[in-house]
C-alpha positions in Angstrom: 47.1 16.2 82.9 48.0 13.1 81.0 48.7 12.5 77.3 45.9 11.2 75.1 45.3 9.9 71.5 46.2 12.5 68.9 43.2 13.7 66.9 43.3 15.5 63.5 39.9 17.0 64.4 38.9 17.4 68.0 35.5 18.5 69.4 35.5 19.8 73.0 32.4 20.3 75.1 33.8 19.8 78.6 34.5 22.7 80.9 36.3 23.7 84.1 34.7 25.2 87.1 36.2 28.6 86.5 39.9 27.7 86.6 42.9 27.4 84.3 46.1 25.8 85.2 48.3 22.6 84.9 46.1 20.6 87.3 43.0 20.8 85.0 42.0 17.6 83.2 42.9 17.5 79.4 40.0 17.7 77.0 42.1 15.8 74.4 45.1 16.1 72.1 45.0 17.6 68.7 47.6 17.1 66.0 50.0 19.9 65.1 48.1 21.4 62.1 44.8 19.9 63.3 41.4 21.5 63.8 39.6 22.1 67.1 35.8 22.8 67.4 34.5 24.0 70.8 31.0 24.4 72.1 31.0 26.7 75.1 28.5 28.2 77.5 28.5 32.0 78.3 31.2 33.6 80.3 31.0 36.3 82.9 27.4 36.7 84.2 26.4 33.0 84.3 29.4 31.8 86.2 29.5 35.0 88.3 26.0 34.4 89.7 26.6 30.6 90.2 28.3 30.3 93.7 30.0 27.0 93.1 32.4 28.6 90.5 36.0 29.5 91.3 36.3 32.1 88.5 34.3 34.4 86.4 34.0 32.3 83.3 33.3 28.7 82.2 36.0 27.8 79.7 36.9 24.5 78.1 39.2 22.0 79.6 42.7 22.5 78.2 43.6 21.1 74.8 47.0 19.5 74.3 48.7 20.3 71.0 51.0 17.6 69.7 54.6 18.6 69.9 54.1 21.9 71.8 56.8 22.4 74.3 57.6 25.1 76.8 59.4 27.8 74.9 57.4 27.3 71.7 54.3 29.2 70.6 51.0 28.0 69.2 49.3 29.8 66.3 45.5 29.6 66.5 43.7 30.5 63.3 40.1 31.3 64.1 38.0 30.0 61.2 34.5 30.5 62.6 32.6 31.9 65.6 28.9 31.1 65.7 26.5 32.3 68.4 23.9 29.7 69.5 22.1 31.8 72.2 18.9 33.6 71.1 19.2 36.2 73.8 21.2 37.3 76.9 21.2 39.7 79.8 24.1 42.0 80.7 25.0 45.3 82.3 27.2 46.8 85.0 27.5 44.9 88.3 26.7 45.5 91.9 28.5 43.3 94.5 26.7 41.6 97.4 29.3 42.0 100.1 28.0 39.3 102.4 28.2 36.6 99.7 32.0 36.5 99.3 35.2 37.0 101.3 38.0 38.7 99.3 36.9 38.5 95.7 33.2 38.3 94.4 34.4 36.4 91.3 36.3 33.7 93.3 35.7 32.9 97.0 31.9 32.6 97.3 30.1 31.7 100.5 26.5 31.6 101.5 25.6 34.7 103.5 23.5 32.7 106.0 24.9 29.2 106.5 28.5 30.2 105.6 29.0 27.3 103.1 31.9 28.1 100.8 31.3 27.6 97.0 27.8 26.2 97.8 25.7 24.2 95.5 22.6 26.2 94.4 19.1 25.8 93.1 16.7 28.0 91.1 13.5 29.3 92.6 11.5 31.5 90.2 13.0 34.4 88.4 14.7 37.7 89.3 17.8 38.6 91.2 16.9 36.5 94.2 16.2 33.3 92.2 19.6 31.6 92.8 19.5 30.0 96.3 21.9 28.0 98.5 21.0 24.3 98.2 21.7 23.9 102.0 19.7 26.7 103.6 17.7 28.4 100.8 19.3 31.9 101.1 20.1 34.1 98.2 23.7 32.9 97.5 24.7 34.9 94.5 27.5 37.5 95.0 26.3 39.8 92.1 23.3 41.7 91.0 22.9 44.4 88.4 23.7 48.1 89.0 22.2 48.7 85.6 21.1 45.8 83.4 19.4 45.0 80.1 18.2 42.0 78.1 19.0 41.6 74.4 17.3 39.4 71.8 19.3 38.5 68.7 18.6 38.4 65.0 21.7 36.6 63.9 20.8 36.4 60.2 20.7 40.2 60.0 23.4 40.9 62.6 21.4 43.0 65.0 20.0 42.8 68.6 17.3 44.8 70.4 16.9 45.4 74.1 13.6 44.3 75.7 11.1 45.8 78.1 9.9 44.2 81.4 7.4 41.8 79.8 9.8 40.6 77.2 12.7 40.1 79.6 10.4 38.1 82.0 9.1 35.9 79.2 12.7 34.9 78.3 13.6 34.4 81.9 10.9 31.7 82.3 12.7 29.6 79.6 16.3 30.8 80.2 18.2 27.6 79.7 16.8 26.9 76.3 16.9 30.6 75.1 20.6 30.9 76.1 21.3 27.4 74.8 23.2 26.4 77.9 25.2 23.2 76.9 24.4 20.0 78.6 27.8 19.7 80.4 27.8 23.3 81.6 27.2 24.0 85.4 26.2 27.7 85.4 22.8 29.3 85.9 21.6 31.4 82.9 21.8 35.1 83.5 18.4 35.6 81.7 16.9 34.6 85.1 17.7 38.1 86.4 15.3 39.6 83.8 16.8 43.2 83.7 14.9 45.5 81.4 17.0 48.7 80.9 17.0 50.9 77.8 14.3 48.9 76.0 14.1 49.2 72.2 17.8 50.0 71.6 19.2 48.4 68.5 22.8 47.2 68.4 25.0 45.7 65.7 26.3 42.2 66.3 29.8 40.8 65.5 30.8 37.9 67.6 34.2 37.3 69.0 36.1 35.3 71.7 36.7 37.1 75.0 38.9 34.4 76.7 41.2 32.2 74.6 44.8 31.3 75.0 47.2 28.8 76.6 47.4 27.4 80.1 49.5 29.2 82.7 52.0 27.2 84.8 50.0 28.0 87.9 46.3 27.5 88.7 44.3 30.7 88.7 40.7 31.8 88.1 40.1 31.9 84.4 38.8 35.4 84.4 41.9 36.6 86.3 44.4 35.3 83.6 45.2 38.9 82.7 47.2 41.8 84.1 44.2 43.9 85.1 41.8 41.3 86.6 44.8 39.5 88.1 45.5 42.5 90.4 42.8 41.3 92.7 44.8 38.1 93.3 47.7 40.0 95.0 47.4 39.5 98.7 44.1 37.7 98.4 43.3 35.3 101.3 41.9 32.4 99.2 43.3 29.4 97.4 44.4 31.3 94.3 45.9 34.4 95.9 49.5 35.5 95.2 51.9 37.5 97.3 53.4 40.1 94.9 52.8 41.6 91.5 55.8 39.6 90.2 53.8 36.4 90.8 51.4 37.6 88.1 54.2 37.3 85.5 53.2 33.7 85.1 49.9 34.7 83.5 49.3 34.0 79.8 46.8 36.7 79.2 44.0 34.6 77.8 41.3 37.0 79.1 41.6 39.8 76.6 38.1 40.9 75.5 39.5 42.2 72.3 36.8 42.4 69.6 39.4 41.7 66.9 39.7 38.1 68.2 37.1 36.9 65.8 36.7 34.7 62.7 39.5 35.3 60.3 42.0 36.4 62.9 45.1 34.5 64.0 46.2 34.5 67.7 49.8 33.5 68.6 50.2 32.3 72.2 53.1 31.3 74.4 53.5 27.7 75.5 54.0 27.7 79.3 53.1 24.1 80.0 53.9 21.0 78.0 51.2 20.6 75.3 50.2 24.3 75.5 46.8 23.7 77.0 44.6 25.8 74.7 41.3 26.8 76.1 38.3 28.8 74.9 35.4 30.5 76.5 33.6 33.8 77.1 32.1 34.3 73.7 30.5 37.7 73.1 27.8 38.7 70.5 29.2 42.2 70.4 31.3 44.8 72.3 32.6 48.3 71.9 36.3 48.9 72.5 37.1 49.1 76.2 34.1 47.0 77.4 33.1 50.1 79.4 30.4 48.3 81.5 33.1 45.7 82.3 30.7 43.1 80.8 29.0 42.7 77.5 26.7 40.2 75.6 27.8 36.8 76.9 26.6 34.0 74.8 26.9 30.3 74.1 28.4 29.3 70.8 30.8 27.3 68.7 34.4 28.1 67.6 36.3 26.4 64.9 40.1 26.9 64.8 43.2 25.5 63.3 46.3 25.1 65.5 49.9 25.0 64.7 53.1 24.9 66.7 55.8 27.5 66.0 59.0 26.0 67.3 61.3 28.0 69.5 59.2 31.2 69.5 59.5 32.4 73.1 56.7 34.9 73.9 55.9 36.5 77.2 52.3 37.1 76.1 49.9 36.7 73.1 50.2 38.4 69.7 47.3 39.0 67.4 47.1 39.1 63.6 43.6 40.6 63.2 41.6 40.7 60.0 43.0 43.3 57.7 39.7 45.2 58.0 40.3 45.5 61.8 43.8 47.0 61.4 44.2 50.8 61.8 44.7 52.6 58.5 48.4 53.3 59.4 49.1 49.6 60.1 47.7 48.0 57.0 50.0 46.2 54.6 51.5 48.3 51.9 49.8 48.3 48.5 51.9 47.8 45.4 51.4 51.5 44.6 52.6 52.5 48.1 55.7 50.3 47.8 56.6 51.8 44.4 56.1 55.3 45.6 58.1 54.6 48.7 61.0 53.1 46.7 61.0 56.1 44.4 61.0 58.5 47.3 63.8 56.6 49.1 65.9 56.5 46.0 65.5 60.3 45.6 66.9 60.8 49.1 69.6 58.2 48.9 68.2 55.5 51.3 67.0 52.0 50.9 63.3 51.6 51.4 62.0 48.8 53.7 59.0 47.8 51.5 58.6 44.3 52.9 56.7 44.9 56.2 54.1 42.9 58.1 51.4 44.0 60.6 51.6 42.6 64.1 49.8 43.4 67.4 51.5 42.7 70.7 49.0 42.3 73.6 49.8 44.0 76.9 48.0 43.9 80.2 48.3 45.6 83.5 46.5 47.4 86.3 45.9 50.5 84.1 46.0 51.4 80.5 49.4 52.9 81.0 50.7 49.8 82.8 49.3 47.6 80.0 51.0 49.8 77.3 54.3 49.5 79.1 53.8 45.8 79.4 53.3 45.7 75.6 56.4 47.8 75.0 58.4 45.4 77.2 57.1 42.4 75.3 57.9 44.0 71.9 61.4 45.0 72.9 62.1 41.4 74.1 60.6 39.8 71.0 62.4 42.0 68.4 65.5 42.8 70.4 65.0 46.5 69.9 65.3 49.4 72.2 62.0 50.8 73.7 62.8 54.0 71.9 62.7 52.2 68.5 59.6 50.3 69.4 57.9 53.6 70.4 59.1 55.2 67.1 57.8 52.4 64.9 54.5 52.3 66.7 54.1 56.0 66.3 55.1 56.1 62.6 53.5 52.8 61.5 51.1 51.8 64.3 49.7 52.9 67.6 47.9 51.5 70.6 44.3 50.3 70.9 42.3 49.6 74.1 40.8 46.2 74.3 39.4 46.4 77.8 39.5 48.9 80.6 41.2 49.2 82.9 44.2 47.4 81.3 44.3 45.4 78.1 45.8 46.9 74.9 47.0 46.1 71.4 50.3 47.6 70.4 50.2 47.9 66.5 53.3 48.2 64.3 54.5 47.2 60.9 57.6 45.0 61.4 60.3 44.2 58.8 59.6 40.8 57.2 63.3 40.0 57.6 63.0 40.4 61.3 59.8 38.3 61.3 61.6 35.6 59.4 64.3 35.5 62.1 61.6 35.1 64.8 59.6 32.4 62.9 56.7 34.8 62.5 56.9 35.5 58.7 54.8 32.6 57.6 51.8 33.3 59.8 52.0 37.0 58.8 52.3 36.2 55.1 49.3 33.8 55.4 47.2 36.2 57.2 47.7 39.2 54.9 48.6 37.5 51.6 52.1 39.1 51.6 53.9 37.1 48.9 55.9 39.7 47.0 59.2 39.0 48.6 61.6 36.4 47.2 61.6 33.0 48.9 63.9 32.6 51.8 65.6 29.5 53.3 63.8 29.9 56.6 61.2 27.1 57.0 58.3 28.1 59.3 56.0 25.7 61.1 53.5 25.9 58.2 56.1 25.2 55.6 57.4 22.2 57.7 53.8 20.9 57.9 53.4 21.1 54.1 56.8 19.5 53.6 55.7 16.6 55.8 52.4 16.3 54.0 54.2 16.3 50.6 56.7 13.7 51.6 54.0 11.5 53.0 51.4 11.8 50.2 53.6 12.8 47.2 50.9 15.3 46.4 50.6 18.8 47.9 48.3 18.6 50.9 46.5 15.6 49.4 44.8 15.2 52.8 42.7 18.3 51.9 43.3 19.4 48.3 42.6 16.0 46.7 40.1 14.5 49.1 36.5 13.7 48.1 35.4 16.3 50.6 37.6 18.9 48.9 36.3 17.9 45.4 32.6 18.0 46.6 33.0 21.4 48.3 35.0 23.0 45.5 37.8 23.8 48.0 39.6 22.7 51.1 36.9 23.8 53.5 39.5 25.5 55.7 38.2 29.0 54.9 34.9 28.5 56.7 34.0 31.7 58.4 36.9 33.7 56.9 34.8 35.3 54.1 37.1 34.1 51.4 35.9 32.3 48.3 37.3 28.7 48.1 39.2 29.6 44.9 41.1 32.3 46.7 41.9 30.0 49.6 43.0 27.3 47.1 45.5 29.7 45.5 46.8 30.7 48.9 47.5 27.1 49.6 49.3 26.7 46.2 51.5 29.7 47.1 52.2 28.2 50.5 53.2 24.9 48.8 55.6 26.7 46.6 57.0 28.6 49.6 57.6 25.3 51.4 59.1 23.6 48.3 61.5 26.6 47.8 63.3 25.4 51.0 63.6 21.7 50.1 66.5 19.8 48.6 65.7 17.7 45.6 64.3 15.1 45.3 62.1 16.4 48.1 60.1 13.2 48.7 63.1 11.3 50.2 
């Protein structure tokens, strides 16, 4: 990886061959506070059936974030997720034992000529369509145990499964229907033309299955998680590790959590200089747990703002989901609840903690229990609390949700804002949930620092967005695309953020 020109807005449409790690070529460098747009091919099934891939996804090349150093964190505000595929195929998988050695996602080989990671060509449609370019044998390591094909109506947010004729028709034009990007190297899974449970209607709500920061070691992109990563232990291929302790270097980008969607903010550890953000494995929909182990993999675009949080050491990602995605017990307090809580506390002679913010700590492991323990360990380290207190807070103000079986979870809790201030997390939480009732503090978060820099440079609060011709034409800053907020609401949020930043400055603040 080498440093490159810093871009305020960066578009990425180059991908790895199923790997993440420090030896992957940079896609580019985005400014701290800048915007990244990615255009990605489907994850899972396409790369899985393409034998040249070293992992189960086709994610972007890593993106360097200006100023991100090891020991920091990067906040990724997801502004928009748009699906560009018109259909996909998915289902539960069946492995072809003769087409791989240790891991069907990783070490592919042709079952006839023995070529490892062979190039392949397409002949017709169906599960024997992907053939070794050297000898012509069926070289894919996966078929469907039970599969189905889904056509999408994005405007109305629904999909419907197709019968045999419908699935075959789409298979004959698979690249176009799935909108496989020009730079992608996978074969489209529509070629397999599965036709299970025809006529079933499902609701669509797209999200990102694999997004995060680059680990300090190279590994298959699909295995950058505590559950999928188990298959690397003792594996006899280029990416195998010796012990479970070696998996501690993962950054848990492969989460498959439906809450990682437009409007959410993901906070990720920086484990290599520059962070190395990557994106892939977009899904059109998924139920909690991803019970088939795979869902509706699609091509699409993601727009996100990125920001460095200095000195926030994390062992794994944190998620600030849309408020609508929070459990009832973990939502921010209303004014009425705060008032009632203060009155009740006064009646019993205690001081009420009314300034609390929702957070989700992501945990992963070989099982749901292991993943939950991993989340407990990460939360105790982050907040310097005993595990008993973390368990108590998560029981009384939160809980645990299953992202993916067998082992990715979200640990919910309401955390005291004072503690979030100390960790540098208060600003992202306030921004995410419009928590602005507390008095201003002297702690300056990354967002406040960015606004201060902008104010000093332009002598006008965020002139680069709030006063630009683009802002005037659009009636707002344009940063709320995909969040569902009216521009006027987003404008007032920015005004409050400016005031919050100014509260920490000495006067005159433009010097």
